[in-house]
Biopython code that builds the backbone (N, CA, C, O; Angstrom):
import numpy as np
from Bio.PDB.StructureBuilder import StructureBuilder

atoms = [
    (1, "THR", "N", (-2.054, 9.029, 5.954)),
    (1, "THR", "CA", (-2.151, 8.570, 4.574)),
    (1, "THR", "C", (-2.083, 7.050, 4.534)),
    (1, "THR", "O", (-1.671, 6.403, 5.497)),
    (2, "GLU", "N", (-2.486, 6.509, 3.425)),
    (2, "GLU", "CA", (-2.413, 5.056, 3.256)),
    (2, "GLU", "C", (-0.969, 4.572, 3.365)),
    (2, "GLU", "O", (-0.687, 3.570, 4.023)),
    (3, "ALA", "N", (-0.069, 5.288, 2.719)),
    (3, "ALA", "CA", (1.342, 4.880, 2.732)),
    (3, "ALA", "C", (1.928, 4.899, 4.139)),
    (3, "ALA", "O", (2.670, 3.990, 4.510)),
    (4, "SER", "N", (1.604, 5.919, 4.926)),
    (4, "SER", "CA", (2.163, 5.986, 6.275)),
    (4, "SER", "C", (1.593, 4.897, 7.174)),
    (4, "SER", "O", (2.313, 4.346, 8.007)),
    (5, "LEU", "N", (0.315, 4.580, 7.018)),
    (5, "LEU", "CA", (-0.278, 3.524, 7.833)),
    (5, "LEU", "C", (0.272, 2.152, 7.446)),
    (5, "LEU", "O", (0.529, 1.318, 8.314)),
    (6, "VAL", "N", (0.451, 1.920, 6.163)),
    (6, "VAL", "CA", (1.065, 0.667, 5.712)),
    (6, "VAL", "C", (2.482, 0.559, 6.269)),
    (6, "VAL", "O", (2.905, -0.516, 6.695)),
    (7, "GLY", "N", (3.212, 1.672, 6.266)),
    (7, "GLY", "CA", (4.558, 1.678, 6.827)),
    (7, "GLY", "C", (4.579, 1.318, 8.307)),
    (7, "GLY", "O", (5.454, 0.579, 8.757)),
    (8, "LEU", "N", (3.621, 1.837, 9.060)),
    (8, "LEU", "CA", (3.526, 1.514, 10.486)),
    (8, "LEU", "C", (3.221, 0.033, 10.705)),
    (8, "LEU", "O", (3.782, -0.592, 11.605)),
    (9, "PHE", "N", (2.348, -0.516, 9.896)),
    (9, "PHE", "CA", (2.049, -1.947, 9.997)),
    (9, "PHE", "C", (3.306, -2.768, 9.748)),
    (9, "PHE", "O", (3.601, -3.705, 10.490)),
    (10, "ARG", "N", (4.039, -2.417, 8.713)),
    (10, "ARG", "CA", (5.256, -3.173, 8.372)),
    (10, "ARG", "C", (6.325, -3.022, 9.446)),
    (10, "ARG", "O", (7.000, -3.991, 9.791)),
    (11, "GLU", "N", (6.481, -1.814, 9.976)),
    (11, "GLU", "CA", (7.449, -1.598, 11.062)),
    (11, "GLU", "C", (7.115, -2.436, 12.292)),
    (11, "GLU", "O", (8.009, -2.858, 13.025)),
    (12, "ALA", "N", (5.821, -2.675, 12.512)),
    (12, "ALA", "CA", (5.383, -3.469, 13.661)),
    (12, "ALA", "C", (5.475, -4.969, 13.390)),
    (12, "ALA", "O", (5.134, -5.777, 14.255)),
    (13, "GLY", "N", (5.931, -5.344, 12.202)),
    (13, "GLY", "CA", (6.131, -6.749, 11.887)),
    (13, "GLY", "C", (4.976, -7.436, 11.185)),
    (13, "GLY", "O", (4.979, -8.659, 11.051)),
    (14, "PHE", "N", (3.994, -6.680, 10.736)),
    (14, "PHE", "CA", (2.859, -7.269, 10.026)),
    (14, "PHE", "C", (3.134, -7.375, 8.537)),
    (14, "PHE", "O", (3.865, -6.566, 7.966)),
    (15, "VAL", "N", (2.541, -8.377, 7.920)),
    (15, "VAL", "CA", (2.515, -8.480, 6.464)),
    (15, "VAL", "C", (1.198, -7.857, 6.028)),
    (15, "VAL", "O", (0.135, -8.292, 6.469)),
    (16, "VAL", "N", (1.252, -6.862, 5.184)),
    (16, "VAL", "CA", (0.041, -6.159, 4.754)),
    (16, "VAL", "C", (-0.651, -6.975, 3.670)),
    (16, "VAL", "O", (-0.084, -7.241, 2.610)),
    (17, "GLU", "N", (-1.881, -7.362, 3.956)),
    (17, "GLU", "CA", (-2.684, -8.128, 3.002)),
    (17, "GLU", "C", (-3.346, -7.204, 1.987)),
    (17, "GLU", "O", (-3.339, -7.477, 0.787)),
    (18, "THR", "N", (-3.914, -6.114, 2.477)),
    (18, "THR", "CA", (-4.578, -5.148, 1.598)),
    (18, "THR", "C", (-4.664, -3.800, 2.302)),
    (18, "THR", "O", (-4.634, -3.727, 3.530)),
    (19, "SER", "N", (-4.769, -2.756, 1.526)),
    (19, "SER", "CA", (-4.971, -1.414, 2.077)),
    (19, "SER", "C", (-5.689, -0.577, 1.037)),
    (19, "SER", "O", (-5.510, -0.754, -0.168)),
    (20, "ARG", "N", (-6.509, 0.345, 1.537)),
    (20, "ARG", "CA", (-7.213, 1.247, 0.612)),
    (20, "ARG", "C", (-7.851, 2.385, 1.385)),
    (20, "ARG", "O", (-8.076, 2.300, 2.593)),
    (21, "TYR", "N", (-8.134, 3.446, 0.658)),
    (21, "TYR", "CA", (-8.893, 4.548, 1.224)),
    (21, "TYR", "C", (-10.363, 4.156, 1.257)),
    (21, "TYR", "O", (-10.817, 3.329, 0.466)),
    (22, "PHE", "N", (-11.105, 4.767, 2.191)),
    (22, "PHE", "CA", (-12.505, 4.458, 2.373)),
    (22, "PHE", "C", (-13.264, 5.757, 2.648)),
    (22, "PHE", "O", (-12.696, 6.714, 3.175)),
    (23, "ASN", "N", (-14.525, 5.785, 2.296)),
    (23, "ASN", "CA", (-15.432, 6.910, 2.520)),
    (23, "ASN", "C", (-15.080, 8.109, 1.648)),
    (23, "ASN", "O", (-14.862, 9.211, 2.150)),
    (24, "TRP", "N", (-15.028, 7.884, 0.354)),
    (24, "TRP", "CA", (-14.771, 8.980, -0.574)),
    (24, "TRP", "C", (-15.949, 9.940, -0.640)),
    (24, "TRP", "O", (-15.760, 11.126, -0.908)),
    (25, "VAL", "N", (-17.170, 9.444, -0.399)),
    (25, "VAL", "CA", (-18.345, 10.320, -0.399)),
    (25, "VAL", "C", (-18.205, 11.368, 0.710)),
    (25, "VAL", "O", (-18.467, 12.550, 0.485)),
    (26, "GLY", "N", (-17.797, 10.939, 1.894)),
    (26, "GLY", "CA", (-17.582, 11.867, 2.998)),
    (26, "GLY", "C", (-16.473, 12.860, 2.709)),
    (26, "GLY", "O", (-16.557, 14.020, 3.112)),
    (27, "ALA", "N", (-15.442, 12.419, 2.018)),
    (27, "ALA", "CA", (-14.332, 13.314, 1.666)),
    (27, "ALA", "C", (-14.799, 14.404, 0.710)),
    (27, "ALA", "O", (-14.403, 15.562, 0.842)),
    (28, "VAL", "N", (-15.630, 14.038, -0.239)),
    (28, "VAL", "CA", (-16.169, 15.032, -1.182)),
    (28, "VAL", "C", (-17.043, 16.031, -0.431)),
    (28, "VAL", "O", (-16.944, 17.237, -0.653)),
    (29, "GLY", "N", (-17.908, 15.521, 0.469)),
    (29, "GLY", "CA", (-18.758, 16.410, 1.258)),
    (29, "GLY", "C", (-17.952, 17.330, 2.149)),
    (29, "GLY", "O", (-18.261, 18.517, 2.256)),
    (30, "TRP", "N", (-16.914, 16.794, 2.796)),
    (30, "TRP", "CA", (-16.048, 17.618, 3.635)),
    (30, "TRP", "C", (-15.392, 18.712, 2.803)),
    (30, "TRP", "O", (-15.350, 19.869, 3.222)),
    (31, "TYR", "N", (-14.882, 18.358, 1.637)),
    (31, "TYR", "CA", (-14.216, 19.344, 0.787)),
    (31, "TYR", "C", (-15.198, 20.425, 0.338)),
    (31, "TYR", "O", (-14.881, 21.614, 0.381)),
    (32, "LEU", "N", (-16.383, 20.011, -0.089)),
    (32, "LEU", "CA", (-17.371, 20.965, -0.575)),
    (32, "LEU", "C", (-17.821, 21.913, 0.532)),
    (32, "LEU", "O", (-17.767, 23.131, 0.367)),
    (33, "PHE", "N", (-18.265, 21.358, 1.661)),
    (33, "PHE", "CA", (-18.799, 22.207, 2.722)),
    (33, "PHE", "C", (-17.722, 22.892, 3.553)),
    (33, "PHE", "O", (-17.885, 24.052, 3.932)),
    (34, "GLY", "N", (-16.643, 22.208, 3.838)),
    (34, "GLY", "CA", (-15.612, 22.783, 4.691)),
    (34, "GLY", "C", (-14.649, 23.698, 3.978)),
    (34, "GLY", "O", (-14.311, 24.769, 4.482)),
    (35, "ARG", "N", (-14.210, 23.287, 2.818)),
    (35, "ARG", "CA", (-13.185, 24.059, 2.101)),
    (35, "ARG", "C", (-13.763, 25.097, 1.152)),
    (35, "ARG", "O", (-13.334, 26.251, 1.152)),
    (36, "ILE", "N", (-14.731, 24.690, 0.347)),
    (36, "ILE", "CA", (-15.264, 25.614, -0.664)),
    (36, "ILE", "C", (-16.291, 26.572, -0.063)),
    (36, "ILE", "O", (-16.190, 27.785, -0.245)),
    (37, "LEU", "N", (-17.293, 26.022, 0.664)),
    (37, "LEU", "CA", (-18.350, 26.855, 1.227)),
    (37, "LEU", "C", (-17.990, 27.445, 2.592)),
    (37, "LEU", "O", (-18.721, 28.286, 3.114)),
    (38, "LYS", "N", (-16.861, 27.005, 3.175)),
    (38, "LYS", "CA", (-16.352, 27.529, 4.452)),
    (38, "LYS", "C", (-17.367, 27.393, 5.592)),
    (38, "LYS", "O", (-17.487, 28.290, 6.427)),
    (39, "ARG", "N", (-18.084, 26.292, 5.626)),
    (39, "ARG", "CA", (-19.049, 26.050, 6.707)),
    (39, "ARG", "C", (-18.304, 25.537, 7.939)),
    (39, "ARG", "O", (-17.504, 24.608, 7.831)),
    (40, "PRO", "N", (-18.558, 26.135, 9.119)),
    (40, "PRO", "CA", (-17.859, 25.688, 10.325)),
    (40, "PRO", "C", (-18.409, 24.383, 10.905)),
    (40, "PRO", "O", (-17.744, 23.739, 11.716)),
    (41, "HIS", "N", (-19.613, 23.992, 10.497)),
    (41, "HIS", "CA", (-20.205, 22.759, 10.989)),
    (41, "HIS", "C", (-21.150, 22.175, 9.926)),
    (41, "HIS", "O", (-21.474, 22.838, 8.941)),
    (42, "ILE", "N", (-21.567, 20.970, 10.133)),
    (42, "ILE", "CA", (-22.450, 20.297, 9.182)),
    (42, "ILE", "C", (-23.887, 20.701, 9.478)),
    (42, "ILE", "O", (-24.341, 20.616, 10.619)),
    (43, "THR", "N", (-24.596, 21.139, 8.453)),
    (43, "THR", "CA", (-25.977, 21.575, 8.617)),
    (43, "THR", "C", (-26.935, 20.392, 8.479)),
    (43, "THR", "O", (-26.543, 19.317, 8.024)),
    (44, "LYS", "N", (-28.184, 20.597, 8.871)),
    (44, "LYS", "CA", (-29.204, 19.549, 8.725)),
    (44, "LYS", "C", (-29.427, 19.215, 7.259)),
    (44, "LYS", "O", (-29.626, 18.052, 6.909)),
    (45, "VAL", "N", (-29.395, 20.222, 6.405)),
    (45, "VAL", "CA", (-29.584, 20.003, 4.971)),
    (45, "VAL", "C", (-28.447, 19.148, 4.419)),
    (45, "VAL", "O", (-28.678, 18.245, 3.615)),
    (46, "ALA", "N", (-27.226, 19.431, 4.849)),
    (46, "ALA", "CA", (-26.075, 18.651, 4.385)),
    (46, "ALA", "C", (-26.184, 17.206, 4.841)),
    (46, "ALA", "O", (-25.819, 16.287, 4.107)),
    (47, "THR", "N", (-26.688, 17.006, 6.056)),
    (47, "THR", "CA", (-26.841, 15.652, 6.573)),
    (47, "THR", "C", (-27.864, 14.877, 5.752)),
    (47, "THR", "O", (-27.658, 13.700, 5.455)),
    (48, "LYS", "N", (-28.957, 15.522, 5.389)),
    (48, "LYS", "CA", (-29.968, 14.865, 4.550)),
    (48, "LYS", "C", (-29.393, 14.576, 3.165)),
    (48, "LYS", "O", (-29.640, 13.514, 2.594)),
    (49, "GLY", "N", (-28.633, 15.516, 2.634)),
    (49, "GLY", "CA", (-28.001, 15.311, 1.327)),
    (49, "GLY", "C", (-27.024, 14.157, 1.350)),
    (49, "GLY", "O", (-26.930, 13.388, 0.393)),
    (50, "PHE", "N", (-26.296, 14.040, 2.451)),
    (50, "PHE", "CA", (-25.361, 12.931, 2.579)),
    (50, "PHE", "C", (-26.107, 11.606, 2.573)),
    (50, "PHE", "O", (-25.634, 10.628, 1.994)),
    (51, "GLY", "N", (-27.267, 11.567, 3.212)),
    (51, "GLY", "CA", (-28.070, 10.351, 3.211)),
    (51, "GLY", "C", (-28.465, 9.938, 1.802)),
    (51, "GLY", "O", (-28.510, 8.749, 1.487)),
    (52, "LEU", "N", (-28.748, 10.913, 0.963)),
    (52, "LEU", "CA", (-29.138, 10.608, -0.415)),
    (52, "LEU", "C", (-27.964, 10.103, -1.244)),
    (52, "LEU", "O", (-28.097, 9.137, -1.996)),
    (53, "VAL", "N", (-26.830, 10.750, -1.106)),
    (53, "VAL", "CA", (-25.683, 10.359, -1.929)),
    (53, "VAL", "C", (-24.907, 9.188, -1.344)),
    (53, "VAL", "O", (-24.037, 8.624, -2.008)),
    (54, "SER", "N", (-25.214, 8.821, -0.111)),
    (54, "SER", "CA", (-24.473, 7.714, 0.488)),
    (54, "SER", "C", (-24.720, 6.398, -0.236)),
    (54, "SER", "O", (-23.973, 5.436, -0.054)),
    (55, "ARG", "N", (-25.742, 6.354, -1.039)),
    (55, "ARG", "CA", (-25.971, 5.163, -1.868)),
    (55, "ARG", "C", (-24.814, 4.960, -2.848)),
    (55, "ARG", "O", (-24.582, 3.849, -3.325)),
    (56, "LEU", "N", (-24.104, 6.025, -3.137)),
    (56, "LEU", "CA", (-22.944, 5.935, -4.024)),
    (56, "LEU", "C", (-21.804, 5.150, -3.385)),
    (56, "LEU", "O", (-20.875, 4.718, -4.067)),
    (57, "ARG", "N", (-21.884, 4.971, -2.073)),
    (57, "ARG", "CA", (-20.812, 4.264, -1.372)),
    (57, "ARG", "C", (-20.687, 2.819, -1.832)),
    (57, "ARG", "O", (-19.643, 2.198, -1.635)),
    (58, "THR", "N", (-21.733, 2.278, -2.441)),
    (58, "THR", "CA", (-21.620, 0.910, -2.949)),
    (58, "THR", "C", (-20.552, 0.825, -4.034)),
    (58, "THR", "O", (-20.022, -0.252, -4.308)),
    (59, "LEU", "N", (-20.239, 1.957, -4.648)),
    (59, "LEU", "CA", (-19.170, 1.979, -5.651)),
    (59, "LEU", "C", (-17.813, 1.673, -5.023)),
    (59, "LEU", "O", (-16.900, 1.206, -5.703)),
    (60, "GLU", "N", (-17.683, 1.940, -3.717)),
    (60, "GLU", "CA", (-16.411, 1.675, -3.045)),
    (60, "GLU", "C", (-16.068, 0.191, -3.046)),
    (60, "GLU", "O", (-14.894, -0.178, -3.006)),
    (61, "GLU", "N", (-17.070, -0.644, -3.091)),
    (61, "GLU", "CA", (-16.823, -2.081, -3.135)),
    (61, "GLU", "C", (-16.309, -2.516, -4.500)),
    (61, "GLU", "O", (-15.578, -3.501, -4.604)),
    (62, "ARG", "N", (-16.682, -1.794, -5.533)),
    (62, "ARG", "CA", (-16.283, -2.160, -6.894)),
    (62, "ARG", "C", (-15.012, -1.462, -7.349)),
    (62, "ARG", "O", (-14.197, -2.041, -8.067)),
    (63, "PHE", "N", (-14.848, -0.209, -6.925)),
    (63, "PHE", "CA", (-13.722, 0.604, -7.378)),
    (63, "PHE", "C", (-12.955, 1.125, -6.164)),
    (63, "PHE", "O", (-13.559, 1.462, -5.146)),
    (64, "HIS", "N", (-11.652, 1.192, -6.266)),
    (64, "HIS", "CA", (-10.835, 1.726, -5.184)),
    (64, "HIS", "C", (-10.363, 3.116, -5.588)),
    (64, "HIS", "O", (-9.638, 3.285, -6.569)),
    (65, "PHE", "N", (-10.788, 4.102, -4.816)),
    (65, "PHE", "CA", (-10.429, 5.483, -5.097)),
    (65, "PHE", "C", (-9.134, 5.833, -4.370)),
    (65, "PHE", "O", (-8.784, 5.195, -3.377)),
    (66, "SER", "N", (-8.441, 6.825, -4.855)),
    (66, "SER", "CA", (-7.153, 7.198, -4.276)),
    (66, "SER", "C", (-7.293, 8.285, -3.209)),
    (66, "SER", "O", (-6.322, 8.970, -2.887)),
    (67, "PHE", "N", (-8.493, 8.441, -2.665)),
    (67, "PHE", "CA", (-8.727, 9.395, -1.590)),
    (67, "PHE", "C", (-9.921, 8.929, -0.763)),
    (67, "PHE", "O", (-10.705, 8.088, -1.205)),
    (68, "GLY", "N", (-10.048, 9.477, 0.422)),
    (68, "GLY", "CA", (-11.159, 9.162, 1.311)),
    (68, "GLY", "C", (-10.880, 9.723, 2.691)),
    (68, "GLY", "O", (-9.779, 10.204, 2.959)),
    (69, "LEU", "N", (-11.871, 9.664, 3.568)),
    (69, "LEU", "CA", (-11.685, 10.164, 4.922)),
    (69, "LEU", "C", (-10.947, 9.176, 5.813)),
    (69, "LEU", "O", (-10.356, 9.564, 6.821)),
    (70, "SER", "N", (-10.979, 7.912, 5.447)),
    (70, "SER", "CA", (-10.380, 6.876, 6.278)),
    (70, "SER", "C", (-9.514, 5.947, 5.431)),
    (70, "SER", "O", (-9.618, 5.908, 4.205)),
    (71, "VAL", "N", (-8.667, 5.212, 6.120)),
    (71, "VAL", "CA", (-7.836, 4.201, 5.472)),
    (71, "VAL", "C", (-8.106, 2.868, 6.155)),
    (71, "VAL", "O", (-8.155, 2.787, 7.383)),
    (72, "ILE", "N", (-8.276, 1.844, 5.364)),
    (72, "ILE", "CA", (-8.440, 0.488, 5.890)),
    (72, "ILE", "C", (-7.187, -0.295, 5.530)),
    (72, "ILE", "O", (-6.805, -0.369, 4.362)),
    (73, "VAL", "N", (-6.548, -0.879, 6.539)),
    (73, "VAL", "CA", (-5.384, -1.733, 6.307)),
    (73, "VAL", "C", (-5.641, -3.053, 7.008)),
    (73, "VAL", "O", (-6.000, -3.087, 8.185)),
    (74, "VAL", "N", (-5.454, -4.139, 6.274)),
    (74, "VAL", "CA", (-5.580, -5.468, 6.848)),
    (74, "VAL", "C", (-4.205, -6.117, 6.789)),
    (74, "VAL", "O", (-3.594, -6.221, 5.725)),
    (75, "GLY", "N", (-3.730, -6.550, 7.949)),
    (75, "GLY", "CA", (-2.416, -7.182, 8.008)),
    (75, "GLY", "C", (-2.461, -8.413, 8.901)),
    (75, "GLY", "O", (-3.398, -8.625, 9.670)),
    (76, "ARG", "N", (-1.435, -9.195, 8.771)),
    (76, "ARG", "CA", (-1.322, -10.381, 9.628)),
    (76, "ARG", "C", (0.099, -10.484, 10.123)),
    (76, "ARG", "O", (1.047, -10.080, 9.450)),
    (77, "ARG", "N", (0.224, -11.027, 11.301)),
    (77, "ARG", "CA", (1.551, -11.240, 11.863)),
    (77, "ARG", "C", (2.037, -12.597, 11.341)),
    (77, "ARG", "O", (1.331, -13.595, 11.482)),
    (78, "PRO", "N", (3.212, -12.648, 10.749)),
    (78, "PRO", "CA", (3.707, -13.924, 10.202)),
    (78, "PRO", "C", (3.923, -14.962, 11.304)),
    (78, "PRO", "O", (4.303, -14.636, 12.429)),
    (79, "VAL", "N", (3.671, -16.198, 10.951)),
    (79, "VAL", "CA", (3.907, -17.314, 11.876)),
    (79, "VAL", "C", (5.401, -17.551, 11.967)),
    (79, "VAL", "O", (6.087, -17.660, 10.950)),
    (80, "GLU", "N", (5.895, -17.629, 13.176)),
    (80, "GLU", "CA", (7.344, -17.845, 13.337)),
    (80, "GLU", "C", (7.661, -19.256, 13.722)),
    (80, "GLU", "O", (8.830, -19.600, 13.895)),
]
sb = StructureBuilder()
sb.init_structure("model")
sb.init_model(0)
sb.init_chain("A")
sb.init_seg("    ")
for serial, (resi, resn, name, xyz) in enumerate(atoms, 1):
    if name == "N":
        sb.init_residue(resn, " ", resi, " ")
    sb.init_atom(name, np.array(xyz, "f"), 0.0, 1.0, " ", f" {name:<3s}", serial, name[0])
structure = sb.get_structure()
């Protein structure tokens, strides 16, 4: 989770500059195909569909969603 990764950064002595979830489009696709449709693997049709909806990923630059497949954390080690 974002909170656990931020905690690890802080425990290691980093100052967290920013953190957020990333790839919400992939998370929606995973939930739809893996959880709802119970597909054991990604089909060719799903891959093509992902290509079409991946244009929505530009929204990630404008809006920060509270879910995603990945977490991005940027930290810096303080100067001593």
